[in-house]
C-alpha positions in Angstrom: 14.4 -38.4 -28.4 13.8 -35.4 -30.6 10.3 -36.7 -31.3 9.6 -36.9 -27.6 10.8 -33.3 -27.2 8.7 -32.1 -30.1 5.6 -33.8 -28.6 6.2 -32.3 -25.2 6.8 -28.8 -26.7 3.5 -29.1 -28.6 1.6 -30.2 -25.6 2.9 -27.5 -23.3 2.4 -24.9 -26.0 -1.2 -26.0 -26.7 -2.2 -26.4 -23.0 -0.3 -23.6 -21.2 0.6 -20.8 -23.6 -2.2 -18.3 -24.1 -3.2 -17.7 -27.7 -2.4 -14.0 -27.4 1.1 -14.6 -26.0 2.9 -14.4 -29.3 6.2 -13.7 -27.6 6.3 -17.0 -25.7 8.2 -19.7 -27.4 8.6 -23.1 -25.7 11.9 -24.8 -26.4 13.7 -27.8 -24.8 15.3 -25.4 -22.3 12.5 -23.0 -21.6 12.0 -22.7 -17.8 8.4 -24.0 -17.4 8.0 -23.8 -13.6 10.5 -21.1 -12.6 9.4 -19.1 -15.7 5.8 -19.2 -14.5 4.4 -21.0 -17.5 3.4 -24.1 -15.6 2.0 -23.9 -12.1 1.5 -26.7 -9.6 -2.0 -27.6 -10.8 -0.8 -27.7 -14.4 2.1 -29.8 -13.4 -0.3 -32.5 -12.3 -2.0 -32.6 -15.7 1.3 -32.6 -17.4 2.4 -35.6 -15.3 -0.8 -37.4 -16.2 -0.3 -36.7 -19.9 3.3 -38.0 -19.7 2.3 -41.2 -17.9 -0.5 -41.9 -20.4 1.5 -41.0 -23.5 4.6 -42.9 -22.7 3.2 -45.6 -20.4 5.4 -44.7 -17.5 4.7 -44.2 -13.8 6.5 -41.3 -12.2 6.5 -41.5 -8.4 5.1 -38.4 -6.8 8.4 -38.0 -4.9 10.2 -37.5 -8.2 7.5 -35.2 -9.7 9.3 -32.1 -8.4 9.4 -28.6 -9.8 13.0 -29.1 -10.6 12.3 -32.3 -12.6 9.5 -30.6 -14.5 11.2 -27.2 -15.1 12.3 -27.9 -18.6 11.4 -30.2 -21.4 14.9 -31.6 -21.3 14.5 -32.5 -17.6 11.1 -34.0 -18.2 12.6 -36.2 -21.0 15.3 -37.4 -18.6 12.7 -38.3 -16.1 10.7 -40.2 -18.7 13.7 -42.1 -19.9 14.6 -43.0 -16.3 11.2 -44.7 -15.9 10.9 -46.4 -19.2 
């Protein structure tokens, strides 16, 4: 599971953290949605990345801000659909 967390942290950091935001560190518990790092448009691309990377289908009804708010909650969602 640690590898999955690391890959998600790397993706979120590369895609959503601005290069000049040196003070932003993404961890497994960083609030992504409620912290303003990932918005609703970005959440769609994150969902697409997850579905392609781990060959899962996440129903739109389960792709909520709460489910996508931390790396830990995203991992739980992926595990649920594997």
